[in-house]
N, C-alpha and C positions, 0 to 999 in steps of 0.2 A: 418754478418747476425744476426738476432735477437736472434737466439738460443744460441749465444755465449756471449750475453751481461752479463750474470750472473757472468762471470769470470773477468769483468772489473769494478773496483770500482772507482768512481770519487774521486779525491784527495782533493777537496775543497768543502766547504759548498755551494758556489755559483754553482758549477758544479752539486752537488747533487740536488739542487733546480731546476736547468735547466732540469735535467733528469726527475725529477718528473713532471714538467710542460709539457715536451715533451711526457711523458707517457700518461698524461691526453689528450694531443692533438691528439695522435694516437687513443685513444678511441673515442674522439669526432669526429674525421675524419671518423672512421669506422662507427659510427652511422649515420653520414650524407650520407656516401656512400650507406649504406643499405636502408636509407630512400629514396634515389633516385631510387635504384633498385626496391624496393617494390612499390613505387609510380608508376613507369612506368609499372610494371607488372600488377598493378590493373587498371590503367587508359589508358595507351598507349597514353598519351596526346600529344606526339610529335612523329615524324617519328623515325623509328629504327636507321637510319643513324645519326640523330641529337642526339639521346640518346646515341649512341656509342661514339660520341665525348665527351659528358658530362661524361659518365662512365669512359673512359680512363683517362681523366684529374683527376677525383676524386680518382680512385684507385692508380694512380701514385703519387698523393699527399700524400695519406696514406703511401705508401711505402717509399717515400722520408723522411717523418717525422720520421718513424721508423728507417731508416738508419741514420738520423741526430742524433737521440738519442744514437745510437751506437758510432758515431764519437765523441760526447761529452764525453761519458764514457771513450773512448780511448784517449781523448785529441788530436785527429788528426784534427787539424783545417784547414789544406789544403783540406782534404777530405770534411770537413764541408762546406767550401766555395763552392766547386764544387757541392755538393748536393743542397745547397741553390740556386745556379744558375740554376740547373736542375729543381728544383721545381718552381722557378719563371718563367722559360721559359714555362713549361707545364701549369701553371695557366694562364699566359697571352695568350698562344695559344688557350687554351680551351675557355676562355671568348671571345676572338676575333672571333674564328670560330663559336662558339655557337650563338653569338648575330648577326652575319652576315651570318647565315647558308645558306639561299637561294642563296646568291651571290656565295658562294663557290660551292654549290651542283648543282645549276641549271644555273644561268646566266653566270658564268665564267668558265665553264668546258673547259679545254684545254688552259686556259690563266689565268695569275695572274699578278698583279703589282710587281715591283721589291722588295718592302719591304716585301711582302708575301713570295717570294722566299728566302729572307734572314731569315725570321722567320722559314721557312721550314728547312733550314740548321741547325738552332739551335735546332729544335725539333728532327731532325735525330741524332744530336750529343748527345742530352740528352737521347734518347732511347738507343743509342749504349752504353753509359756509364752505364745506369741502367741495361742493359742486361749483360754487363761485370760484374757488381757487383753481379748479381744474379747467373750467370752460368759460368763465367770465360772466359778464352781466346779462348776456342774452339768455343763458340757461337759468340764472337766478330769477330773471323776470318770468321765464316760462313756468317754473315750479311755483314761485310765489303768486303769479297771476292765476294759475290753475286753482290754488288754494283759495284765493280771494273770490274767484268766480264760483267755486263750489259753495262758499258760505254766503255770498251776497249776489247770487244770480238773479234775485228779484229786482235788482236795480238795472238789469240789462234789458233794454227794450227789444221788441220784435221777436223773431224766430228763436233766438238763442237765450231768451229769458227763461228762468225756472224759479221754483219756490225757495231754493236755498237749503243748505245743510247746516244743522247746528254744530257747534264746535266739538261737542262730545262725540257726535257721529263721525266727524272728520278724523278725530284722533283715533277712534276705533278702527276706521278704514286704513289709516296709514301705519299705525304702530301696534296697538294693543291686541287686535284680533289677528296679528301676524299676517296681514295682507299688506297692500301698499308697498312700502319700502322693503318688507320682508317677503313679498309675494312670489308669484310663480316665476317672474322674470329673474329675480335674484336667485331663486333655487335653480333655475335653468343655467344661469351663469356659473354657479358653483359646481353643478354636475357635468355640464357639457363644454361650456366655453372655456372655463379655467384650465382644464387639462390641455386643450389645444394651444392656449397661449403659453403654457409651460413648454410645450413642444417647440413653439416658435422661439422662446428664449433659449432653449438648448441648441437649436439650429444656429442662432446667431453666435452663441458662445463657442461652439465647436468649429466655426468658420464657414458656415454655409453662405453667408452674405459675401464673403471674399470669393468663394467658389462661383457664385452666381455672376459676380462681376467679371471674373476671369473668363467664364464661358461666354458671356455677352461680348467681351472684347475679342475673343477668338472668332466668334461667329461674325463679328463686324468686318473681318478681313474678307469675307465672301459676299458682303452686301454693300452696294454703292453708297447708301446713306447710313453706313455702319455706326458713325458716331452717335447720331440721334437714336438709332434703333437700340443701342446699348441702354439708353435711358428708359426706353419703353419696356424692354425685356426685364431689366432689373427692378424697376419701379412696380411694374404690374405683378410680377411674381411675389415680391416682398409685400406689396400693398394688399394682396389677397389674404395674407396671414395676419397682419397687425390690426386690421379693423378700423383704421382712421386714415382718411386720405390726407388730412392736414399733417398728422405725424409722419406719414410716409413721405410726403413732399419735403418735409424738413430733413428727414433722415437720409433718403437716397438722393434728394436734390442737392445736398451739400457736396456730393461727389459728382453727380451727372451734369449739373448745370455748369460749373466751371469747366468741366471737360468739353462740353458742347461749345461753350464760348471760346475756349482756347482753340478749337478747331475752326472757328470762323463764324459760327452762328451768332446772331444778335441776341442780346439779353431777352428781348421780347419773345423771340421764337423759342429760346431755350426754356424760359419760364412756362410758355404755353404748352410745350411738349411734356415737360415734367408734370405740370398740373393735370393734364389730360391722362397721362400714364398712371399717375397715382390714383386718380378717380376711377379709371376703368378697371384697375386691379381689384377694386372692391367687389366686382361681380364675378370674379373668376372662381370656378370650382377648384378644389373640393371644399374650401373654407368660406369663400364669398364674404370676406371680412367678418367672419363669425356669424353672419346672418343665416347661413344655411341651417344651423342647428335650431335657431329660433323658428324659422319657417317650418321645419319638419315638426316641431312641437306644436305650433299653432294649427297646422293643418292636420295633425294626427296621422302622418304618413312616414314611412321609413326615411331616414336621412339619406340613404343611397339614392332614393327616387329624386330627391332634390338635386343631387349632384348630376344625375342623368338629365333632368329637365333643364339644368343650366348650361349644358355643354354647347348646344347649337347657338343660343343667343351669345354666349361668350365668344365662340368661334367667329361669329359674324362681326362682333364689336372689335375684337383684337385684329382680325384681318383688315378691316376697314381703317383702323387707326394706324396700323403699320404702313399701309399704302399712303395714307394722308401724311404721315411723318416723312415718308420717302419723298413725296412731292415737295413738301414744305422745306425740307432741309437742302435738297439739291438745288432749289431755286436760289439759295443764298451762297452755298459753299461748293456746290458740285461734288465731285467724287473726292472722298477723304479716306486716308488710311490711318489707323490707330497704331502707334508704336507701343508695343506691349511694355517695353522697358520704361516708358514714361509713367507707368502706373504701378508696376510691380517690379521688385528687385530681380526676380528670376522666374522662369517658366516652370511649370510642374513637370516632373519626370513621369515616365510611364507608371512607376510604382506609386507615385503621389496620386495619380489619377485613379489607379486601381483602389488604393486605400480610401480615398474620398468617395469614390463611387459606391463602394460597399458600405462605408460609414453612413452616408446619407440616403442611399438608394434602398437599402434593405428595410430600415424603419418605415419609409414611405410605402414600400411594397406591402409591409405588414399591415399598415393602415388600410390600404385599398383592399387587401385580401380579406381582412377580418370584417370590414364594413360591407364590401360588395359580394363576396362569395359566401363567407360563413354567416353573414347577416347578424353579427354581434351588435350590441347596442353601441351608441357613440361613446359612452363612458368607458365601456370595456375595451373597445378598439383603441381609444386614446391611451388607456392604461398600458396595454401591451406595446403600443408604439413608443411610449415614453421609456418603458423598461428597455426596449431594444435600442432606443436612441442613446440612453445612458451607457448601456453595456458596450455597444460598438463605438460610441464616441470616446470612451475611455480605453476600451480594449484594443481597437485597431492600431492606434499609434504605439501602444505597448508591444503588441505582437510584432509590429514592424521593427521596433527597436530590438526585440529579441532576434529577429531575422538578421539584423545587421551585426549582432554578436557573432553569428556564424559566418556571415559573408565577409566580415572585416578581420577575422581572426588572423593573428600574425603567425599561426602555425599552419603550414600549407596542407598538412594531412588532416587537419581538424574536421573540415566539412565532411570529407569522405568517411572518417572514422565515426563521427556522430551519426551520419546517415546509416552506417552499418549497424548502429544500435537498434535501428527500427526495422532492419531487414529480417526476413525470415531466417537467414543464415546465422544471425546473431545467436539464435537459440540452439543452433546445432552443436552437439557435443564436440568439444575439442577446439571450438573457435571463440568461446566466451572470453577466456582470460587474455588471449592476445589482443582482442579488440579493446578490452578494458585497460590493459596496460598501455596501449597506444594513446588512450585518451588521458588517463590520469596517472598511470603508473602504479596505482595501489588499489585496484579493483573498483567496485562501485563507489566507494567513498572518494577515491581520487577523481573519478569522473565527475561527481557532483561538485567537488572543490574546483576542478578545472573550469567547468561551465560557470560556476558562481563567480570566479575571478573575472572571467570574460564579461559576464553580465554587469559586474560592478564597474569594470573598465568603461563600458559603453553607457552606463547609467540609465537603463530602462526604468529603474525605480524613480529617477527624476522625471522621466516622461510620464509615468503613472501619476506622480504628485501634481505635475503641471496640468494634466487632463482632469484630475479631480478638482483642481482649482477652477478650471474652465467650466466644469459641471456645476460647481457651486455658483459661479458667476451666472450661468444660465438659469439656475433656479432664482437667483436674485433678479435677473433681468425680466424673467417671466412675471414675477410678482409686481415689478415696477410697471410693466406694460399693462398688466391686468387691473391694477388698482383704480386708475381713472375710469376705465370702462365699467368696472363693477359699481363705482359711485354713480355714474350717470344712468346706468341701467336700473339701479335701485330707485333713483329719483324719478326716472321715466315710468317705472312700474307704479309709483304713487300717483303721478299725473294721469296716467291712463285709467287707473281705477276711479279717480275722481271724475274724469270726463265721461267715462262709461256710466257712472251712477247718475250723472246729470243729463244723460240722454244726448250727448253731443253727436255720436255717429248717426243717429236717426235724423237729427237736425241738419247735418251735412248732406245726407241723402236727399232731404226735401229741398235744400238749397240748390244742389246740383240738378235736380229735376226741374226746378223753376228756371234756373239760368239756361239750361240746355233745351228746354221745351220737349224733353223726352227723346232727343236725338242723341244717339250713342256717341258719335264722334265728338260732338260739342261737349258732352259730359266728360269724355276722356280728356279733352284738352283742359277743361276747368279742373278736373281731378288731378291732372299732372301738375298744374299750377299750385294747387294746394299742397301737393306732396313736396314740391321744390321748396316752398316757403317753410314747411315743417321740417325739412331736412337741413336747413341752413346751419352750417357749423357743427352739426352733430356727428358723433361716431356713427358708422354705417348701421350697426345693429340697433342702436337707439332710434335712429331715424326710421328704420324699417318697422320697429315695434309700434311706433306712433301711427304711421300711415296705414299699416296693415290692420290696425284696430279701428281707426276712425274713417278711413276712405275706402278700403277694399270691400267692406260689406255692402256698400252702395251698389257696386258693380255686380256683386254676386247675387244679392237679393232683389234688386230693382231691375237691372238690365240682364240678369241671368247669364253673366259671363262665367265660364268655368273658373272654379276657385283658384287653381294653380296659376292660370293666366292672369287673373286679377291681382294676385299677390306679387307675381313677377313684375307686372306693370307698375304697381306703386313702389316696389323696391327699386327698380331701375330709375323711376322718376325722382325718388328721394336722393339717389346717388348723384343725379344731375346737378344737385345744389353745389357740388364741389367745383363746377366750372361755370355756374350761372351768375352773372353780375346782378345786383351790385355787391353781393357778398363774396361768392366764389372763393371759399376759404382755401382750397388747394392752390389756386392761382395766387392768392394773397401771399402765402408762404413762399411759393416758388419765385414770384416777382421780387419779394424781399431779398432772397438769396442772390438773384440775378441783378438787382439794382435797376430793374426796368420799370417802365410805366405800367401801372396795374391795368388800365383800360385797354391798352394796346396788347398786353399779354392775354387779357381775357378774349380779345378779338381773335387772336391766333388760336387759343384753346378751343373756342367755339367752332371755328372752321375745321379744326382737326376732329373734334368730337361730335360734329353735326349729326351723324347717324344715331348717336345716343339719344337725341331729342325726338327721333322718329321711331326708334325700335320699340319703346313701350307700347305705342299704338299698334304695332305689328302683332304683339302678343294678344291683343283683343280680337283682331280680325283673323289671326292665324294661330289659334291656341295650340295647334299640333306641334309647333316648334318648342313649346315648353311643356310637353307631355312627359310622362314617366317612362316612355318607351321610344327609342329611336328606331323608326321604320322608314321604308321608302317614301311615304307621304311626307313625313316630317323633314327628311333630307331634301326632297324636291322643293318643298316650301322654303327651307333654309337657304338653298342655293339661289332661288329667285330673289329672296330678300337681300342676300349678300350682293347680288348684282345691282339692286337698287341702292344699297349703301355705297357701292363703288361709283355709281353715277353721281351721287351727292358729293363724294370726296373728290372725284375728278372735276366736277364743276366748280367747287370752291377752292381747291388747292393747286390745280395744275396751272402752269404758266403758259397761257395761250399766246401764240405769236400773232395776235391780231389787235387792232386798235380798241381802245377802251370802250368806245360807244357800241362796238359789236361784242366785245368780251362780256360786258355786264349783262345784257339780255341772255347771252349764251349761258353764263353761270346761273342766272336766275332760272332759266328754263330747265337746266340740268338738275338743279336742286329739286324743283317740283316734280320733274319726271322721276327722279330717284325716290322721292317721298311717295309718289303714286305707286311705283313698283313695290315698295316695301309694305304698303298698307292695303292696297286693293285686294279684296278677297277672291277675285276670279283669276285663275291661273292663265287663261288665254290672253286677257288684256295685259297681264303682267309680262308675259312673253313678248307681246307686241311692244310694250314699253322697253324691254330689254333690247329688242331689235332696233328701235329708234336710237337707243344709247350706243349700240354697236356701230350704227351708221355714222353718228357724230364722232365717235372715237376713231374710226378708220379714216373718216374725212379729215380730221385734224392731222393725223399722221401723213396723209396725202399732201396736205398743205405744208407741213413741216419739212417734207422732203423736197420742197422747191417747186411743186406743181402749182398751176394757176387755180385760184378759187373763182367761182362764178362772179364774186364781187371783188374785183382786184383791189379796190380802194381799201378793203378791210385789212389787207396785209400790212404789217408794220414795216416801215421803211426807215 
């Protein structure tokens, strides 16, 4: 992958030249890709299906060039030849389908000539190989297994057996009818997800990541467990944008984990905190790891409603994790202070903060205003946000540089004189020439020359060029982030179409009914288990697509759960795969950075993220907390569930000052008490459970202050 290329140095000058040329080719390809995306967002000059074909070909071409660069660096020429073949196939297929689109999409539905079926096999082989390169053997087995299951389902005994699809039918579903790999999910990625990942790339390129870390470190000065909270804040915010908890754990963990370990936290704890933070970030609005867009499309409701529905659950989860991280970190290192100078060379001035606040705040405000108030489409809102981000990302530093021209002028009267140019008195007869003479000495031309010399002296043109380079880097980064997600979503689209055709969702519904005996709670537990398995190692949005298609309909159609609640349940359950052993991919990455034991790190992550394992069940029994309107009822339910989450966190993470034989049953009891409060549908018993938790909490503080417990032998000595 591209993140590893820095460790491979080309051995010859020719190879170095090739790598440089390929590097420029990646950038050029990214710019072409985003030109296509923004052109279509502005004009919609072709149909969405035809645009999806063009988009997939463009994004896969960028990915192939990036991977070819890595192969050249490693001098792996066999891999290079395979990649070149994949790229050639995708380019030929894209041009062929795009130029004869009407025949594919309208005139020849359900039929294709032999050479198109052969081309379809080559496209399938190329996507399988690129999927394997991006996500490994698990996903290759998933896609290949789905294809084999679709063709040879008559060999499968029992409930999941079926009559099988012939090869021609499968090729039509996946390629020639422009469904499958070119289907609705690919088109959604091109229209909605891609612009937001471009926005994410621009944020990183213009320094938003640096700003978030600065804000987190500053806020840590006022929080006792500030070192660990820095990891939670930065990872959760960034993870909500990039759509992959594994990638997020690797990116932010490379900074946050060494920071936590330097402050005294063990590698196990640091890895557990980072893994949990990266995973929890996937459910944060407004992006929700890009799943919010897909959810809105699948449910047929406005995207803004998805944001509103996700606010209360995200608030519960983040608040409980912050408390858990507080308890976990102070158990090991107590109060820590972060020295800003250890992480950054200098603090931001007031002007720096103002510039950065406008630079990043205004585009985000535009996004919220266009989506929430004006009710524009996601695509249009993203387009305006990107335009504003590029404009301010480049313009604000240049404007500041121009301001410094005035502020740093070596002519004391310069600022006042230039200010006079803009005053109403400037236009007064008799005052024009004296002002102009004071600035340049020769009227308007002299004024322009004087200002031009100062501008040249302080080089705002260089600032402009630097920011343009940053913008180009942002376009490139956005394409590099987008490419693997587009690949896996195209592949998942094909898998879902095959499984839907073979009737897998209805078979899963029958299985859950049989296993649960028609009892909703048991069905939810089994359904969550299925979602976790299906979410293993996947990007968030791909995992959501699979579980929402295969599992959610069971709860909607069989158990009559509200549709939004069912989709949020399977979404949160699939995200849990990031911290659930034996895979727990987010913890795998984090523990690798920390050099800690994976299983111990998983244990820490699970105790911190414990409410995440109960919260999906709350959606089923309290659907009002994931409704499209926040009202007193939903807020009251959210507060009750939050106290239940606090009870779980307190029981699992707080360092009780009592003997282990008393602490263990207390932790066990608090966990189940918290789970009861979070799930039980009656508010009176929920309040009773909260009262019990309050008694335990106050009682523990009573003992901690040195007062006698009714069981004196329980106190640690």
